[in-house]
C-alpha positions in Angstrom: -15.6 34.8 -43.5 -12.8 34.6 -46.0 -10.8 37.8 -46.5 -9.5 36.7 -49.9 -13.0 36.0 -51.0 -14.1 39.5 -50.0 -11.0 40.9 -51.8 -11.9 39.2 -55.0 -15.4 40.6 -54.7 -14.1 44.1 -54.1 -11.8 43.8 -57.1 -14.9 43.4 -59.2 -17.2 46.0 -57.7 -14.7 48.9 -56.9 -13.7 49.4 -60.6 -17.3 49.1 -61.7 -18.4 51.9 -59.4 -15.4 54.2 -59.3 -13.2 53.2 -62.2 -10.3 52.7 -59.8 -8.3 49.5 -59.0 -7.2 48.6 -55.5 -3.4 48.9 -55.2 -1.2 46.2 -53.8 -0.7 48.1 -50.5 -4.5 48.7 -50.2 -5.1 44.9 -50.6 -2.5 44.2 -48.0 -4.0 46.7 -45.6 -7.4 45.2 -46.0 -6.1 41.7 -45.4 -4.0 42.6 -42.4 -6.8 44.8 -40.8 -9.1 41.8 -41.2 -6.6 39.8 -39.1 -6.6 42.5 -36.4 -3.1 44.0 -37.2 -2.1 47.6 -36.4 -0.6 50.0 -38.9 2.9 49.5 -37.5 2.7 45.8 -38.1 1.2 46.3 -41.6 4.1 48.7 -42.4 6.7 46.2 -41.2 4.9 43.4 -43.2 4.8 45.4 -46.4 8.1 47.3 -46.0 7.0 50.9 -45.8 6.7 53.5 -43.0 3.8 53.6 -40.6 2.8 57.0 -41.8 2.6 55.9 -45.4 0.4 52.9 -44.4 -1.9 55.2 -42.4 -2.2 57.6 -45.4 -3.0 54.8 -47.8 -5.4 53.3 -45.3 -7.3 56.5 -44.9 -7.7 56.8 -48.7 -8.9 53.1 -48.7 -11.7 53.7 -46.1 -12.9 56.7 -47.9 -13.0 54.8 -51.2 -14.9 51.9 -49.7 -17.3 54.2 -47.9 -18.2 55.7 -51.3 -18.7 52.3 -52.9 -20.8 50.8 -50.0 -22.7 54.1 -49.3 -22.0 53.9 -45.6 -19.1 54.9 -43.3 -16.3 52.4 -43.3 -13.4 52.7 -40.9 -10.4 50.6 -39.9 -12.3 49.4 -36.8 -15.6 48.5 -38.5 -14.5 47.4 -42.0 -14.7 43.7 -41.4 -18.2 43.8 -40.0 -19.6 46.2 -42.6 -18.0 44.3 -45.6 -19.3 41.0 -44.2 -22.8 42.4 -44.3 -22.4 43.9 -47.7 -20.9 40.6 -49.0 -23.8 38.7 -47.6 -26.4 41.0 -49.0 -24.8 40.9 -52.4 -25.6 37.2 -52.5 -22.0 36.0 -52.8 -22.5 33.4 -50.2 -25.6 31.9 -48.6 -24.6 32.4 -45.0 -21.8 33.8 -43.0 -20.4 30.5 -41.5 -21.7 27.9 -44.0 -18.4 27.1 -45.8 -17.0 23.6 -45.2 -13.3 23.5 -44.4 -12.6 21.3 -47.4 -14.1 23.7 -49.8 -12.3 26.6 -48.1 -8.9 24.9 -48.5 -9.4 24.4 -52.3 -10.5 28.0 -52.6 -7.4 29.1 -50.7 -5.2 27.0 -53.0 -6.6 28.7 -56.1 -6.1 32.1 -54.6 -2.6 31.7 -53.3 -1.3 30.5 -56.7 -1.6 34.1 -58.0 -0.1 35.8 -54.9 3.0 37.8 -55.2 6.3 36.2 -54.0 6.4 38.5 -51.0 2.9 37.5 -49.9 3.5 33.8 -50.5 6.4 34.0 -48.0 3.9 35.4 -45.5 1.0 33.2 -46.5 0.3 32.2 -42.9 -0.7 35.8 -42.2 -3.3 36.0 -44.9 -5.0 32.6 -44.5 -8.8 32.8 -44.5 -10.2 33.6 -41.1 -13.0 31.1 -41.4 -10.5 28.3 -40.6 -10.8 29.6 -37.1 -14.0 28.6 -35.3 -16.3 31.4 -34.3 -16.0 32.2 -30.6 -18.8 30.2 -29.1 -18.9 32.4 -26.0 -19.5 35.5 -28.1 -22.0 34.9 -30.9 -25.0 36.7 -32.3 -23.7 40.2 -31.5 -22.5 41.5 -34.8 -25.5 43.8 -35.1 -24.9 45.2 -31.6 -21.2 45.8 -32.4 -22.3 47.7 -35.5 -24.8 49.7 -33.5 -22.2 50.8 -31.0 -19.7 51.6 -33.8 -22.3 53.8 -35.5 -23.0 55.6 -32.3 -19.3 56.3 -31.8 -19.0 57.5 -35.4 -21.9 59.8 -34.9 -20.0 61.4 -31.9 -21.3 59.6 -28.9 -18.5 59.7 -26.2 -20.3 57.8 -23.4 -22.7 55.0 -24.3 -24.8 53.2 -21.6 -25.4 49.6 -22.6 -28.7 49.0 -20.8 -30.6 45.8 -20.1 -31.5 43.2 -17.5 -29.0 40.9 -15.9 -27.4 38.2 -18.0 -27.9 39.7 -21.4 -24.2 39.9 -22.0 -23.7 43.6 -21.6 -20.2 43.3 -20.1 -19.0 40.8 -22.6 -20.2 43.0 -25.5 -18.5 46.1 -24.0 -15.2 44.2 -23.5 -15.2 42.7 -26.9 -15.9 46.1 -28.5 -13.3 48.0 -26.6 -10.5 45.4 -27.0 -11.2 45.1 -30.7 -10.5 48.8 -31.3 -7.1 50.4 -31.8 -7.0 52.1 -28.4 -3.7 53.0 -26.7 -5.0 51.7 -23.5 -8.3 50.4 -22.1 -9.3 51.4 -18.5 -11.8 49.3 -16.6 -13.9 50.0 -13.5 -15.7 47.0 -12.0 -18.3 48.8 -9.9 -18.9 47.1 -6.5 -21.8 44.6 -6.4 -23.1 46.1 -3.1 -23.6 49.8 -2.5 -21.6 50.0 0.7 -18.5 48.7 -1.2 -18.6 51.2 -4.1 -15.2 52.7 -4.8 -15.0 56.5 -4.7 -14.6 58.4 -8.0 -11.4 60.0 -6.6 -9.8 56.7 -5.9 -10.8 55.3 -9.3 -9.2 58.2 -11.2 -6.1 58.0 -9.0 -5.6 54.4 -9.8 -6.2 54.9 -13.5 -3.6 57.7 -13.5 -1.0 56.0 -11.3 -1.2 52.4 -12.5 -2.6 52.5 -16.1 -1.4 55.9 -17.4 1.9 56.2 -15.4 0.9 59.6 -14.0 0.7 60.8 -10.4 -2.7 62.0 -9.1 -3.0 65.3 -7.2 -4.1 65.7 -3.6 -7.3 67.4 -4.7 -9.9 65.7 -6.9 -10.2 68.7 -9.3 -6.4 68.5 -9.9 -6.6 64.8 -10.5 -9.4 65.2 -13.0 -7.5 67.8 -14.8 -4.6 65.4 -15.2 -6.9 62.7 -16.5 -8.4 65.1 -19.0 -5.0 65.9 -20.4 -4.3 62.2 -20.9 -7.7 61.8 -22.7 -6.7 64.7 -25.0 -3.3 63.2 -25.9 -4.2 59.4 -26.2 -6.9 57.2 -27.7 -8.4 55.6 -24.6 -11.2 53.2 -24.1 -13.1 53.0 -20.8 -15.4 50.3 -19.4 -17.5 51.1 -16.4 -19.2 47.9 -15.5 -22.4 47.3 -13.4 -23.2 51.0 -12.7 -26.7 50.4 -11.1 -25.5 50.0 -7.4 -24.3 53.7 -7.6 -27.7 54.9 -8.8 -30.8 55.7 -6.7 -34.4 54.9 -7.7 -34.5 57.8 -10.1 -31.4 56.9 -12.0 -29.2 59.5 -10.3 -26.0 59.0 -8.4 -26.5 58.4 -4.7 -25.4 61.1 -2.4 -22.1 59.6 -1.2 -21.0 59.2 -4.9 -22.1 62.4 -6.6 -18.4 63.0 -7.5 -18.9 60.6 -10.3 -20.8 63.4 -12.1 -17.5 65.3 -12.3 -15.8 62.3 -13.8 -18.5 61.7 -16.3 -18.5 65.4 -17.3 -14.9 64.9 -18.4 -15.7 61.7 -20.2 -18.5 63.4 -22.2 -16.3 66.2 -23.5 -16.5 66.2 -27.3 -12.8 67.2 -27.6 -11.3 64.1 -26.0 -10.1 61.0 -27.8 -12.0 58.6 -25.6 -14.9 56.2 -25.9 -16.6 55.1 -22.7 -19.0 52.1 -22.5 -21.1 51.7 -19.3 -23.1 48.6 -18.5 -26.2 49.0 -16.3 -29.6 47.5 -15.6 -30.9 51.0 -14.9 -31.1 54.1 -17.0 -28.7 56.9 -16.1 -30.8 60.0 -15.6 -28.4 62.8 -14.7 -29.8 65.8 -16.8 -26.4 67.6 -17.0 -24.7 64.6 -18.6 -24.8 64.0 -22.3 -24.8 60.2 -22.6 -26.3 57.9 -25.2 -28.4 54.9 -24.1 -28.3 51.7 -26.1 -30.9 49.0 -25.1 -29.3 45.6 -25.7 -31.8 43.1 -27.0 -31.8 39.4 -26.1 -30.1 37.0 -28.5 -32.2 35.8 -31.4 -33.5 32.3 -31.7 -30.9 31.4 -34.4 -28.1 32.2 -32.0 -29.6 30.0 -29.3 -29.9 27.2 -31.9 -26.3 27.6 -32.9 -25.0 27.7 -29.3 -26.8 24.5 -28.3 -25.7 22.7 -31.4 -22.1 23.7 -30.8 -22.4 22.4 -27.2 -23.5 19.0 -28.6 -27.1 19.3 -27.4 -29.5 17.8 -29.9 -31.9 20.6 -30.8 -35.6 20.0 -31.0 -36.7 23.2 -32.7 -40.2 23.6 -31.2 -38.9 23.0 -27.7 -36.0 25.5 -28.3 -38.5 28.1 -29.5 -40.5 27.8 -26.3 -37.4 28.0 -24.1 -36.1 31.0 -26.1 -39.5 32.8 -25.7 -39.7 32.0 -22.0 -36.3 33.4 -21.2 -36.4 36.3 -23.6 -33.1 35.3 -25.4 -31.1 36.0 -22.2 -27.5 35.0 -22.9 -26.7 33.9 -19.3 -29.9 31.9 -19.2 -28.8 30.2 -22.4 -25.5 29.1 -20.9 -27.1 27.9 -17.6 -29.8 26.0 -19.3 -27.4 24.3 -21.7 -25.2 23.3 -18.8 -28.1 21.8 -16.9 -29.4 19.9 -19.9 -25.9 18.4 -20.5 -25.2 17.5 -16.9 -28.6 16.4 -15.6 -30.5 15.2 -18.7 -27.6 13.8 -20.8 -28.2 16.5 -23.5 -31.9 15.8 -23.9 -33.5 19.2 -24.3 -37.0 17.8 -24.6 -36.8 15.8 -21.3 -35.5 18.9 -19.5 -38.3 21.1 -20.8 -41.0 18.6 -20.0 -39.9 18.5 -16.3 -39.3 22.3 -15.9 -41.7 24.2 -18.2 -44.3 24.6 -15.5 -41.8 25.8 -12.9 -42.9 29.2 -11.7 -39.3 30.4 -11.5 -38.8 29.8 -15.2 -39.4 33.4 -16.2 -37.3 35.9 -18.1 -35.8 37.4 -14.9 -32.3 36.0 -14.6 -32.2 36.2 -10.8 -35.2 33.8 -10.7 -33.4 31.6 -13.1 -30.3 31.6 -10.9 -32.4 30.7 -7.9 -34.0 27.9 -9.8 -30.7 26.5 -10.9 -29.2 26.9 -7.4 -32.2 25.1 -5.9 -31.6 22.3 -8.3 -27.9 22.1 -7.5 -28.9 21.9 -3.8 -30.9 18.8 -4.6 -28.4 17.1 -6.8 -25.1 18.0 -5.3 -25.2 19.3 -1.8 -21.4 19.8 -1.5 -21.2 21.8 -4.7 -24.2 23.8 -3.5 -22.4 24.7 -0.2 -19.3 25.7 -2.1 -21.3 28.0 -4.4 -23.0 29.7 -1.5 -19.6 30.1 0.3 -18.1 31.6 -2.9 -20.6 34.5 -2.4 -18.4 35.8 0.4 -15.7 36.9 -2.1 -16.1 40.5 -3.3 -14.8 40.1 -6.9 -14.1 43.8 -6.9 -10.6 45.2 -6.4 -9.4 41.6 -7.0 -12.0 40.4 -9.6 -11.1 36.7 -9.6 -10.2 34.0 -7.2 -7.5 31.4 -7.9 -8.2 27.7 -7.4 -6.7 27.7 -3.9 -9.3 30.3 -2.9 -12.0 27.8 -3.8 -10.2 25.0 -2.0 -10.0 27.1 1.2 -13.8 27.1 1.4 -13.9 23.3 1.3 -12.7 22.9 4.8 -15.2 20.1 5.6 -14.7 18.0 2.4 -12.0 15.4 1.8 -9.3 16.7 -0.5 -9.9 14.0 -3.1 -13.4 15.4 -3.8 -12.3 19.0 -4.2 -11.7 19.0 -8.0 -15.0 17.1 -8.6 -17.0 19.7 -6.7 -15.4 22.6 -8.6 -16.0 20.7 -11.9 -19.7 20.4 -10.9 -20.1 24.1 -10.7 -18.2 24.7 -13.9 -20.3 22.2 -15.9 -23.5 23.8 -14.8 -22.2 27.2 -15.8 -22.8 28.4 -12.2 -19.2 29.7 -11.9 -17.2 31.6 -14.5 -13.6 30.4 -15.1 -10.6 31.5 -17.2 -7.1 30.1 -16.9 -7.5 28.9 -13.3 -9.2 32.1 -12.1 -12.8 31.9 -10.9 -15.6 34.4 -10.3 -19.4 34.4 -9.9 -21.8 36.1 -12.3 -23.3 39.1 -10.4 -26.8 37.6 -10.3 -25.5 34.2 -9.1 -23.3 35.9 -6.5 -26.3 37.9 -5.2 -28.3 34.7 -4.7 -25.3 32.9 -3.2 -24.4 35.5 -0.6 -28.1 35.9 0.4 -28.2 32.2 1.2 -24.8 32.3 2.9 -25.8 35.1 5.2 -28.6 33.0 6.5 -26.5 29.9 7.1 -24.2 28.7 9.8 -21.3 29.0 7.3 -21.3 32.9 7.1 -18.8 33.6 9.8 -16.4 30.7 9.1 -16.5 31.2 5.3 -15.4 34.8 5.6 -12.8 33.8 8.2 -11.4 31.1 5.9 -11.4 33.6 2.9 -9.5 36.2 5.0 -6.9 33.6 6.0 -6.5 32.6 2.3 -5.9 36.1 1.1 -3.4 36.7 4.0 -1.5 33.5 3.4 -1.4 34.0 -0.4 0.8 37.1 -0.2 4.3 36.5 1.4 6.0 39.6 -0.1 4.5 42.7 -1.6 6.2 43.5 -4.9 3.3 44.7 -7.1 0.1 46.7 -6.8 -1.8 43.5 -7.3 0.0 41.9 -4.3 -1.1 44.9 -2.2 -4.7 44.7 -3.2 -4.8 41.0 -2.6 -3.3 41.3 0.9 -5.9 44.0 1.7 -8.9 41.8 0.7 -8.7 39.9 4.0 -9.6 43.2 5.8 -13.1 43.3 4.1 -13.9 39.8 5.1 -13.1 40.5 8.8 -15.3 43.7 8.6 -18.2 41.6 7.3 -18.2 39.4 10.4 -17.3 42.3 12.8 -13.9 41.0 13.6 -12.4 44.4 14.1 -9.5 43.2 16.1 -8.4 40.8 13.3 -8.9 43.6 10.8 -6.5 45.8 12.8 -4.0 43.0 13.2 -4.0 42.5 9.4 -3.2 46.2 8.8 -0.2 46.1 11.1 1.0 42.7 9.9 4.5 43.1 8.6 5.8 41.7 5.3 8.8 42.1 3.1 8.3 44.6 0.3 9.8 45.6 -3.0 12.2 48.0 -1.2 13.8 45.3 0.9 12.0 46.5 4.0 9.9 44.6 6.6 7.0 46.9 7.1 3.3 46.7 8.3 0.8 46.2 5.5 -0.6 49.7 6.1 2.8 51.4 5.8 3.6 49.5 2.6 0.2 50.2 1.0 0.4 54.0 1.6 4.0 54.1 0.2 2.6 52.5 -2.9 0.0 55.2 -3.2 -3.0 53.5 -1.6 -3.5 56.4 0.9 -7.2 56.8 0.9 -8.1 53.0 1.3 -5.7 52.6 4.2 -6.9 55.8 5.8 -10.6 54.8 5.5 -9.9 51.3 6.7 -8.1 52.4 9.9 -10.7 55.1 10.7 -13.5 52.5 10.3 -12.1 50.1 12.9 -10.0 52.2 15.3 -12.9 52.9 17.7 -13.8 49.2 17.8 -10.4 48.0 19.0 -9.5 47.4 22.6 -5.9 46.3 22.3 -3.7 49.3 23.1 -0.8 47.6 21.2 -2.8 47.6 18.0 -4.2 51.0 18.6 -0.8 52.6 19.1 0.6 51.2 15.9 -2.5 52.2 13.9 -2.1 55.7 15.3 1.5 55.7 14.2 0.5 54.7 10.6 -2.3 57.4 10.6 0.2 60.0 11.5 2.3 59.3 8.4 -0.9 59.1 6.3 -1.9 62.6 7.3 1.6 63.9 6.9 1.8 62.6 3.3 -1.6 64.2 2.7 -0.3 67.6 3.9 -2.3 67.7 7.1 0.6 68.1 9.5 -1.3 69.1 12.6 -3.4 66.0 12.4 -0.3 64.0 11.8 1.4 65.3 14.9 -1.8 64.7 17.0 -1.8 61.0 16.1 1.9 60.5 16.7 1.4 62.1 20.2 -1.4 59.6 20.9 1.0 56.8 19.9 3.7 58.1 22.3 1.2 58.4 25.1 0.0 54.8 24.8 3.6 53.5 24.3 4.8 55.3 27.5 1.8 54.1 29.4 2.7 50.5 28.5 6.4 51.0 29.2 5.6 52.4 32.7 4.0 49.1 33.6 7.2 47.1 33.0 8.9 46.4 36.3 11.6 44.1 34.8 12.6 44.8 31.2 14.2 41.4 30.8 11.0 39.6 31.6 9.2 41.6 28.9 12.0 42.1 26.4 9.9 41.6 23.3 7.0 43.8 24.5 9.4 46.4 25.8 11.3 46.6 22.5 8.0 47.0 20.7 6.7 49.9 22.7 10.0 51.7 22.8 10.2 51.3 19.0 6.8 53.0 18.7 7.9 55.8 21.0 11.2 56.6 19.3 9.6 56.2 15.8 6.8 58.7 16.6 9.2 61.1 18.2 11.4 61.0 15.1 8.4 61.4 12.9 7.2 64.5 14.7 10.7 65.9 14.5 10.5 65.6 10.7 7.1 67.2 10.7 8.4 70.1 12.7 11.1 70.8 10.2 8.4 71.1 7.5 6.7 73.7 9.8 10.1 75.4 10.4 9.8 74.9 14.1 13.4 74.1 14.4 14.0 74.4 18.2 11.2 71.9 18.9 12.5 69.7 16.2 16.0 69.6 17.7 14.6 68.7 21.1 12.7 65.8 19.6 15.7 64.4 17.8 17.8 64.7 21.0 15.1 62.8 22.8 15.3 60.0 20.2 19.1 59.9 20.6 18.9 59.7 24.4 16.4 56.9 24.3 17.8 54.8 21.5 21.6 55.3 21.3 23.6 52.1 22.0 20.3 50.1 22.6 18.4 47.7 20.4 16.8 50.8 18.8 20.1 52.3 17.8 19.1 52.6 14.1 16.5 55.3 15.2 19.3 57.1 17.0 21.4 57.1 13.8 18.5 58.7 11.8 17.9 61.2 14.6 21.6 62.3 14.5 21.4 62.9 10.8 18.2 65.0 11.3 19.8 66.9 14.3 22.8 67.8 12.2 20.5 69.3 9.6 18.5 71.3 12.2 21.8 72.6 13.8 23.0 73.8 10.4 19.7 75.7 9.9 20.2 77.2 13.4 23.8 78.2 12.4 25.3 76.0 15.1 28.0 75.0 12.6 30.6 73.2 14.9 28.0 70.9 16.3 26.4 70.3 13.0 29.7 69.5 11.3 30.6 67.1 14.1 27.4 65.2 13.8 27.4 65.2 10.0 30.9 63.7 9.8 29.9 61.0 12.3 26.9 60.1 10.1 29.0 60.3 6.9 31.6 57.9 8.3 28.9 55.5 9.5 27.2 55.5 6.0 30.5 55.0 4.2 31.4 52.1 6.5 28.0 50.3 6.0 28.3 47.5 3.4 26.0 47.7 0.3 24.5 50.9 1.5 24.0 52.1 -2.0 22.1 48.9 -3.0 19.8 48.4 0.0 18.6 52.0 0.2 17.8 51.5 3.9 19.1 55.0 4.7 18.2 56.7 1.4 15.8 59.4 2.8 18.4 60.3 5.5 21.3 60.3 3.1 19.7 63.2 1.1 19.1 65.0 4.4 22.8 64.7 5.1 23.5 66.1 1.7 21.4 69.2 2.6 23.4 69.5 5.8 26.7 69.6 4.0 25.3 72.3 1.6 24.5 74.4 4.7 28.0 73.7 6.0 29.6 74.7 2.6 31.1 71.2 2.1 29.9 70.9 -1.4 32.0 67.9 -2.3 30.4 65.7 0.4 27.0 67.2 -0.3 27.2 66.2 -4.0 28.4 62.7 -3.0 25.4 62.2 -0.7 22.9 63.6 -3.1 24.3 61.4 -5.9 24.2 58.3 -3.8 20.5 59.0 -2.8 19.6 59.9 -6.4 21.1 56.6 -7.8 19.1 54.5 -5.4 15.9 56.5 -5.9 16.3 56.2 -9.7 16.5 52.4 -9.6 13.8 51.9 -7.0 11.3 54.6 -8.2 11.4 56.4 -4.8 10.1 59.6 -6.3 10.3 61.8 -3.2 14.0 61.0 -2.6 14.8 61.5 -6.2 13.2 64.9 -6.3 14.7 66.1 -3.1 18.2 64.9 -4.3 17.7 66.8 -7.6 16.7 69.9 -5.7 19.9 69.6 -3.6 22.1 69.1 -6.7 20.5 72.2 -8.2 21.6 74.2 -5.2 25.2 73.1 -5.7 25.0 74.0 -9.4 23.7 77.4 -8.5 26.6 78.0 -6.0 29.0 77.0 -8.8 27.2 79.4 -11.2 26.2 76.4 -13.4 22.8 78.0 -14.0 21.7 75.8 -17.0 22.3 72.6 -15.0 20.6 74.2 -11.9 17.5 75.1 -13.8 17.3 71.7 -15.4 17.5 70.0 -11.9 15.0 72.4 -10.4 12.5 71.8 -13.2 12.7 68.0 -12.9 12.4 68.1 -9.1 9.4 70.4 -9.2 7.7 68.2 -11.8 8.2 65.1 -9.7 7.1 66.7 -6.5 4.0 68.1 -8.2 3.1 64.7 -9.4 3.1 63.1 -6.0 1.6 66.1 -4.3 4.4 66.6 -1.7 3.4 70.2 -0.8 6.1 70.9 1.8 8.9 69.6 -0.5 7.3 71.4 -3.5 7.2 74.7 -1.6 10.9 74.4 -0.7 11.7 73.5 -4.3 10.0 76.7 -5.6 11.9 78.7 -3.0 15.3 77.2 -4.1 14.3 78.0 -7.8 13.6 81.6 -6.8 17.1 81.8 -5.3 18.6 80.5 -8.5 16.8 83.2 -10.5 17.9 85.8 -8.0 21.5 84.7 -8.5 21.0 85.1 -12.3 19.7 88.6 -11.9 16.1 87.6 -12.9 14.1 89.3 -10.2 10.6 88.9 -11.7 11.0 85.1 -12.2 12.4 84.9 -8.6 9.4 86.7 -7.2 7.0 84.5 -9.1 8.4 81.4 -7.5 8.6 82.9 -4.0 4.9 83.6 -4.2 4.3 80.0 -5.2 6.2 78.8 -2.2 4.3 81.1 0.1 1.0 79.9 -1.2 1.9 76.3 -0.7 3.3 76.8 2.8 0.1 78.7 3.7 -2.0 75.8 2.6 -0.3 73.4 4.9 -0.5 76.0 7.8 3.2 76.5 8.2 3.3 80.3 9.2 7.0 80.2 10.2 7.9 78.9 6.7 5.8 81.7 5.2 7.7 84.2 7.4 11.0 82.9 6.3 10.0 83.1 2.6 8.5 86.6 3.0 11.8 87.8 4.4 13.4 86.8 1.1 10.6 88.5 -0.8 11.4 91.8 1.0 15.1 91.5 0.1 14.2 91.0 -3.5 
């Protein structure tokens, strides 16, 4: 459709119906919106402010709505005006112009353009010079229907219909064509047992799409999401909902939490549109959702699609095929591919051979089975690859790169690999975009069913797991992390629990310059629940004490981060028991140097961890004993780095216990070692313990060194996004400002520290931060504010079951 042609038409009818002429800016807005531009781009193009462009645009849509007698907005103007233009008889069809006639029409129009618009002529060329997207045709009415539902106030729309209708494509096209600040997507698992929990979904949206930290509790996390939905225009796609529904259309018992999420999404006050695709109707009576039944594509669309794919259309045959498959979009693509590949584009010959096939019905699953059977007869190697591709989940990592396909062709000569992949692409049995592949859900269901019953099931999953493992050498991004974890699910499918455990403890370099087990890196990136669930699922199936001990070590840190300190201690104690049991079996350390190093490392690391946990519980004597144990075991050995960390922690504990000479001696030893280490500020290897040393120096009243240590830790944390260290460093700097009676700076640091700790859900650190804030208010003479923050600290310490911390805080409350 030509935007200039519509503009000429509007120049005629608008004055006749309203007596008003379109202004130059109104014309520019219409042209640029037609091209998908945003108001900021339009303002830059015209030379005005964004606010002015929005004001003029708002007036324009109201004017056009009045003229056309239907609601017109920025998002739907092109579709509505095309319809009105067509009905007015201005052109005989939407895509019937020939390019040559278009070009002459353009030349006539551009002669009268203003000099400014002539300079930007490329931005206002008619859109019909671009071909219609062949993969998304025949859905303008559906787009209008959804737009109307949204304009009428529908917040959650369930696009319902059988498989292959194009529900997902329609939802994606609609959401990405709107002026949303961000579009969130949830690809629901294809199999019920793999469905992601609602809590994890919302956590990932907040953390990785909205740059917000989730809370430890689901209600808190939902509250933070709701605030984002109030402040931003957000589009949400929830794809393939039916695996989460039971036979009555209600959420299955393990995933009833989705009701709480949907209740937020249906709130009439939020700036959010949610599209859900599902084969089944959603029947939760307490949820106010709108269902939209997506019809099949019409016969005209099928005719256009086949013609564009260079299949000579025999209209009576096409009509029979369209009727048999109910206008199914996926069926249309599969049939067209088969006709091209196997019948040289002869639609009549294809139908003569297949019209009596009992599988040729409207159900797309049966169609998939029919096409896969045909592939089996015509290309056995491509058939085997298709079935093997069913083992990939297409969930957390929704596509598979070319190398992932090649890894499943272990029994095929390499020179045939590309041909086999091309065979699947040509028959539309595999989806592809820019070297990334995936299976349509119905095709995948049929493929995995056949794979499970074949001799390839175990080896295909094993090869897929090896591919995912080998594809990630260093974990620098969230996508790297998810990709590395994919191998775990393949091992679980074939009951290879030992290999699954080995994967979780496999060490890799990460974005912080550390060489850590996969599980440790994942939980530091925020994937706490997936790692926790993964380890719990396999831990009782593993016989190797070495793997078990390291998995327990990781579980301890997971529970500590989650605020379950007693459980964290219990798992670290299990690690210590297994490590010592193995160490006792070594008669000669030199003969078992690698194994001895490994178990001693687990022992000292777990002892150090429990010591840190004990500080959070304010059990200082026990903590000091544990750090001394680490020093005795590790000092001047291969494990000396753990001794260095333990010395830092022991100096802190001694300062709390008012053993100042010992604390000062240890602190200065650590300080000199840190200052002597090259590039310490860049590597951040010691960052967590540097801020601990800063706290020690505050307790020792050496504020110069304290500030130096906190500043060093803060600078590293700022660059590397180590939120916990940054927050604890700010809290320490706030203490120094309080002591110097720099209260404005102190309050600023307190506020920022508390905000950061609240975002990551670090309860112990947050409680201490509130306590320090209360002391600042006390120094300022503001007793009421001091008491409020003491009570917050008490509540948090009570939640993590730290009675000695509560007692310490209550003593302060009595003083106040």
